[in-house]
C-alpha positions in Angstrom: -1.7 30.5 6.9 -5.0 29.4 5.4 -4.5 31.3 2.1 -1.2 29.7 1.0 -2.3 26.2 2.1 -5.4 26.5 0.0 -3.4 27.5 -3.1 -0.7 24.9 -2.4 -3.3 22.2 -2.7 -3.7 23.4 -6.3 -0.2 24.6 -7.1 1.7 21.4 -6.1 -0.4 19.1 -8.3 -0.1 21.6 -11.1 3.7 21.5 -10.9 3.7 17.7 -10.8 1.3 17.2 -13.6 3.2 19.6 -15.9 6.3 17.6 -15.3 8.6 20.3 -14.1 12.1 19.1 -13.3 14.9 20.4 -11.1 16.3 23.5 -12.8 13.2 24.3 -14.8 11.7 27.8 -14.6 8.1 27.7 -13.4 5.4 30.3 -14.3 5.8 33.7 -12.7 3.7 35.2 -9.9 1.6 37.1 -12.5 1.1 34.0 -14.6 0.1 31.8 -11.7 -2.2 34.5 -10.4 -3.9 34.6 -13.8 -4.1 30.8 -14.0 -5.7 30.3 -10.6 -7.7 33.5 -10.6 -6.1 34.9 -7.5 -4.3 38.0 -6.4 -0.5 38.2 -6.8 -0.1 38.7 -3.0 -1.9 35.5 -2.4 0.4 33.7 -4.9 3.5 35.3 -3.4 2.5 34.0 0.0 2.3 30.4 -1.2 5.5 30.7 -3.1 7.2 32.0 0.0 6.2 28.7 1.7 7.8 26.7 -1.2 11.0 28.9 -0.9 11.2 28.2 2.9 11.0 24.5 2.3 13.6 24.9 -0.5 11.4 23.5 -3.2 11.8 26.6 -5.4 14.3 29.4 -5.6 14.0 33.0 -7.0 16.8 34.2 -9.2 17.0 38.0 -9.5 16.1 39.2 -13.0 15.4 35.7 -14.1 12.4 34.0 -12.5 11.4 31.2 -10.1 13.0 27.8 -10.5 12.3 24.4 -9.2 15.1 22.9 -7.0 16.2 19.3 -6.8 13.7 18.2 -4.2 15.4 14.9 -3.4 18.6 16.8 -2.5 17.9 20.4 -1.6 14.3 20.4 -0.3 13.5 19.8 3.4 11.3 17.0 4.6 8.4 19.4 5.0 8.0 19.3 1.2 6.6 15.8 1.4 4.3 16.9 4.1 3.1 19.8 2.0 2.5 17.4 -0.9 0.7 15.0 1.4 -1.6 17.8 2.7 -2.2 18.9 -0.9 -3.5 15.4 -1.7 -0.6 14.2 -3.8 -0.2 10.4 -3.3 3.1 8.9 -2.4 4.8 6.9 -5.1 5.8 3.3 -4.7 9.4 4.4 -4.4 8.4 6.9 -1.7 6.8 4.1 0.3 9.9 1.9 0.0 12.2 4.7 1.1 10.0 5.9 3.9 9.9 2.5 5.5 13.7 2.1 5.1 13.9 5.5 6.8 11.5 4.4 9.6 13.4 1.2 10.2 16.7 3.1 10.6 15.2 5.4 13.1 13.2 3.0 15.2 15.6 0.1 15.3 18.3 2.5 16.6 15.8 4.1 19.0 14.7 0.9 20.6 18.3 -0.1 21.5 18.8 3.3 23.0 15.5 3.2 24.9 16.3 -0.2 26.5 19.4 1.5 28.1 17.8 4.9 28.8 14.1 4.4 29.6 12.8 5.7 33.0 9.8 4.8 35.0 8.0 7.9 33.7 8.7 6.6 30.1 7.1 3.3 31.0 4.0 5.0 32.6 3.6 7.1 29.4 3.8 3.9 27.2 1.3 2.1 29.5 -1.1 5.0 29.3 -1.2 4.6 25.5 -1.6 0.9 25.8 -4.6 1.3 28.1 -6.2 3.8 25.8 -5.7 1.4 22.9 -7.3 -1.5 24.8 -10.3 0.7 25.7 -10.8 1.8 22.0 -10.6 -1.8 20.8 -13.2 -2.8 23.3 -15.4 0.0 21.9 -14.8 -1.1 18.3 -12.8 2.0 17.5 -9.6 2.2 15.3 -6.1 2.7 16.7 -4.5 5.0 14.0 -3.6 7.8 16.4 -2.8 5.4 19.3 -0.3 3.5 17.0 1.6 6.7 16.4 1.4 7.7 20.0 2.9 4.4 21.1 5.8 4.6 18.7 6.5 8.2 19.6 6.5 7.2 23.3 9.0 4.5 22.6 11.2 7.1 20.8 10.9 9.5 23.7 12.3 6.8 25.9 15.5 7.0 23.8 15.8 10.6 25.1 17.0 12.1 21.8 14.8 15.0 20.7 15.9 14.7 17.0 14.8 11.1 16.8 11.4 12.1 18.1 11.0 15.1 15.9 12.1 13.2 12.8 9.8 10.2 13.6 6.9 12.6 14.3 7.3 13.9 10.7 6.9 10.2 9.5 3.8 9.7 11.5 2.3 12.9 10.2 2.9 11.9 6.6 1.6 8.4 7.1 -1.6 9.3 8.9 -4.0 8.5 6.1 -2.4 5.1 5.5 -2.7 4.2 9.2 -6.4 5.2 9.1 -6.9 2.8 6.2 -4.9 0.0 7.9 -6.7 0.3 11.3 -10.2 0.1 9.8 -9.8 -3.6 10.2 -10.2 -4.5 13.9 -7.9 -7.5 13.4 -5.1 -5.2 12.6 -5.8 -3.3 15.8 -5.7 -6.4 17.9 -2.5 -7.6 16.4 -0.8 -4.2 16.8 -1.8 -4.0 20.4 -0.4 -7.5 21.1 2.9 -6.6 19.5 3.0 -3.3 21.3 2.5 -5.0 24.7 5.4 -7.4 23.9 7.6 -4.4 23.0 6.7 -2.7 26.3 7.6 -5.8 28.3 11.0 -6.2 26.6 11.7 -2.5 27.3 10.6 -2.8 30.9 12.8 -5.9 31.4 15.8 -4.3 29.8 15.9 -7.1 27.3 17.8 -5.5 24.4 17.9 -8.6 22.2 14.2 -9.3 22.6 13.3 -5.6 22.0 15.3 -5.4 18.8 13.9 -8.7 17.5 10.3 -7.7 18.2 10.8 -4.2 16.6 12.3 -5.8 13.5 9.4 -8.1 13.1 6.9 -5.3 13.7 8.6 -3.2 11.0 8.7 -6.0 8.4 5.1 -6.8 8.8 4.1 -3.1 8.4 6.2 -2.7 5.3 4.9 -5.9 3.8 1.3 -4.8 4.2 1.8 -1.4 2.5 3.8 -2.8 -0.4 1.1 -5.4 -1.0 -1.5 -2.6 -1.2 0.7 -0.8 -3.8 0.9 -4.0 -5.8 -2.9 -4.5 -5.8 -3.7 -1.0 -6.8 -2.7 -1.2 -10.4 -4.6 -4.4 -10.9 -7.8 -2.8 -9.5 -7.4 0.2 -11.8 -6.8 -2.1 -14.8 -10.0 -4.0 -14.1 -12.0 -0.8 -13.9 -10.9 0.2 -17.4 -12.2 -3.1 -18.9 -15.5 -2.8 -20.9 
C-alpha cells in the first residue's frame, strides 16, 4: 500500500490546486505518470484507491472523472486528504464538529442506559493513564480519543464507534496541537472524570449536560484558531 499512498500525497494536492470540480475529466494515467515521473502501474494503483473511495470514476472510452465528493465519496476521502497533508477548510471544521456533536450527544444518552461494569473499568483505565501522563508532563492527545471511544463503546452500537473512530483519526493533528498546553490536559481530564461519574451514577441529565459543555468548548477553541490564522498570515506579508 506504500506506493499509492506516496503518490496520493502528491496527486490529491494537485487535483485541489488545479481546481477540478465534480464532473471534470482529470488527466489520464499516461499523463499523470509523465507529470509525476512514475510508471503507469504505480499511477493505476493510486487511482484504484480513489475509485474505491468514490472520489473518481472511470468512463469507458472517455476517461477518468472527478465525482461529487460531498455527495458520492465516502468518508475515507477526507482521511486520505488528511494523510496527504491537505488542511481542513473552515467549513470542514464547522461541519465535522456538528457531526461529532450529533454522534456523541446521542451516544452518551445510550451509554447511560447500556453501560456495563466492564465499560466503566475500561473508561477508568484510560483516566488512570491520563493522570499518569499529566504527572509526567506528557500530552493527552491519544488518551483524549481513547476516552471518548470508550464512552461510545458503552453505548454498544458498533456503527457509532466506527464512525467516531474516523473522526478521531482525522482530528489527530489538531488534538496534538491542543494538548501541547498542559492546562488543556488538566481541564480535559477533570471534565472526563465528571462524565465518568455521571455515567456510573446513571444520571442521564447530568451526562448530557456535561457532554454538551465539553463539545461546545472544544468547538470554540478550534474555531478561534481558524479565525486567528488569517491574521497571522496577513502580518507575515507586511514589509
